[in-house]
N, C-alpha and C positions, 0 to 999 in steps of 0.2 A: 556139604555136610546137609541133610535132609531138617527139618524140623524135627520129626522124631528121633534122629540121632542126639539130639541134645540132651543133655540134662534138665529135668524138668524147671528147677531153678535159672534155669540160663534161658528159657527161653521170652521171649519178648515179652507177651501178656504178665505172663507168671513173675519175670521180674519187674514190670511195670507197678504190678500190686505189690510186691512188696518192697520195693526200694523209690519209686517214682518215677515219674515218668524223666525226671532229666538226666537220668544216669541212660536211658537206654540213644545207641548212636542212630543218625541219619538212617542208616540201613533198618535197626531192630524198630526203627520206629514205622517205618515202610512195612517190615512184618507184621507188626502190632497192627496195623490198619488195614492191611488186605485182610490177614484172618488165617485163611485156609488156603492149600491150594488148587489145583484146578485139574482136572485129566490128563492136561497137557504138561503139568509143570508142579511141583513143590512149592513153598509159599516163598522157600530162599531162591528159587532161582527167578521167580516173580519179582521179588522185591530188588534183586540185582538189576534185571533188566530195566524195572522201572526210575531207579536212582541213576543209572547210565541213561535213560532217556534223559533225567530231569536235568543232568547237569549241561548235555547238551543244548535243550530247548529252555530251561528257566525257568520266566514267568509267562513264556510263550505256551505252552504244553498244551495241546489241545487233545479232546475223544479221540481225534482220530490217529492221533500219534500212539495213543496205548493199544488201539486195537489193533493197530499194526503187527504189534510185536505176538510172534506167535504162542507166547505162552502166557496170555492175559485175553482173556472171553468178554464178551461186551457185560456181561454184568457185573465183572472186577473192575472191567475200565469205567461204569458209569460210577462207582462206588468210591473208586478213586477219585475222580472227578468232583463228584457230589461234596467229598468230604475236602476236595482246596478251595472252591469253590464258597462253601460255606464258612472255613475260616478265613477267607480274604474279604467276606463281605460284613464278618462279625469283628474281625479282628486288625487287618491291615488299615495302616494310618491311608488316608487318600484323601487328597483335595477336591475330588471329583465330588461336585455338591447332587444331592437327591432330587431330582425335578417330580414331583408328585402332585402339582397344581398346576394350572393354569398362569399364576401368579407367579410362580416360578419358572415358568417357560418362560415371559414375558422380561421378567429379570435378566435374561441371556441374550434378549434381542432386543437391548435397547438401541443399539448402534444401526437398526433400521427403520426406526420407526419415525426420522425425519427425513429420511432419504427422498427425495425429488423424483427418482425412478421406482418402479416397484419390484422388490428381492421378494424371491422365492428362497427359505431358509430351510435347511433339513437337520433336526437334531437327531442323535442316535443315543439308547439306552441300552446299559445291560438288563439282567431279568431282577436289578435289585432298584432298578428305575435311579440309576446312576450315570452322570451325564457319560459319554465316550466321546464325543464332537458335534459339534456343530460348524456344519457348512454350509456358502450361500450356493444355491443349484443352477440358478438363472438370475439373471439382472434385467428387467423388461424395462419397456415406453415409459412413459409419463403415464398411461393405463393400461399397459397389461404386459404380460410377463408368463411366455410361454415354456411348459415343462413338461419332460414325458417322465412318467413310472419307470423306466432304465435308469434315468440319469438319480433319481432320488435313491432307487434300491440298490443300485452298483455298490456304494460305498458301504450302505448298512449291512450289505452281506459279509464285506468285506471286513467291515467290525465286527462282525459277528452279532449283531444287538439283536436284543429280544423285542424292541420295539421303537418305533420311531415316533416323531412330534415333527409337523410339518406347519410351518406360517406362513405369510406373506404380509408385506405392509399396503395399506390403499394410498399412495400421494393425494389423492383428493379429499384426505379428511372424514370421509364418508366408512362408516362402519357396518353397511350395507353388504352384503356377498352377493356378486352377481351369480348368473347362471351359469358363467365356466366357471366360479367359487365350485359353484355346486358340481358339477362335473366331473373337474379333476378329483375332487374329494371323494365321489363315489368310485372313479377309478383306481384310486390310490389304495381304497378298503381295500375293492375285488384283492387288488395285486398283490397285496400284503399276508392277503388272506392263504394266499395259494404259496405264498413263499414262506410261511408261518412267521412274520415279521408284524406284530401289532401294528396298524394306524392309531395310536392312544387319542391324537387332536389333531386340528387346522385351524390355526390361529389366524382372524383378521386383525392389525395392528394400524393404529394410527399414534397421530402423535398423542392425542387427547386420550385414546382408551382403546380396548381391546375386546373382539367377541369368540366365542368358539363356533365352528362350523359343525363340528361334530356332535350329539347332544349325550 
C-alpha cells in the first residue's frame, strides 16, 4: 500500500502528531523519518527496504549499505544516516570518552610514558571526538621508532575515523622534538589531508610531561 492510499490519520506523521511517537511501529518510524518517496519508490517501499537492512546490519549499518538500495538515493541515505548518528551521539549510552584536549589524550597514554623503548601510538576518533581505538603502531629501540603512514592510517580507515591523534614517548626524558619527529608529523598531516582523516595532534611524552608538535 502506498502512503497516499492510507487514511490521512493513519499516516505516520499525522499519527505521531495526534497520538505521540511511542505509538508508531519501527516501520512507521522509518516512514516518518524518510518523509517522502523518490522517483524510484514510494516511502513505504523505502522504509521496508531500510528496515530489512537494519535487521541484517544492526549498528554496523553504513552509508554505503543504504545507497546500494535501488529504492534509495544519496539524499535520503544521507538523511537517514545523519538522523541515526545524531541520536547515537546525543543519547546512546557509551563508555567511550570524548578526547577534546591534550590532557585527555595523555590520560589514554599513561602506559607508555615510562617505557624504555619508543612506542608510537595512534588514537582514532569519530566525528564527535569520541575514542574509537588506541593502537601501538610500532615499538622502536632506545632512541628511535620507525613508522610508515600506511601503518598509521590502515586501521583508521577500517575504523571509519574522522580524525586521529598520534603520540610517542621519549625514553630519554627530553621533550625536545627531533628532526625526525617533525618530518613524520608533516608526512602524516599531508597523508591525512589526502584521505580526509584529520591529524589533530602529535604528542611527545615523557615520564614527567608532554608537548604538542602540531600547534
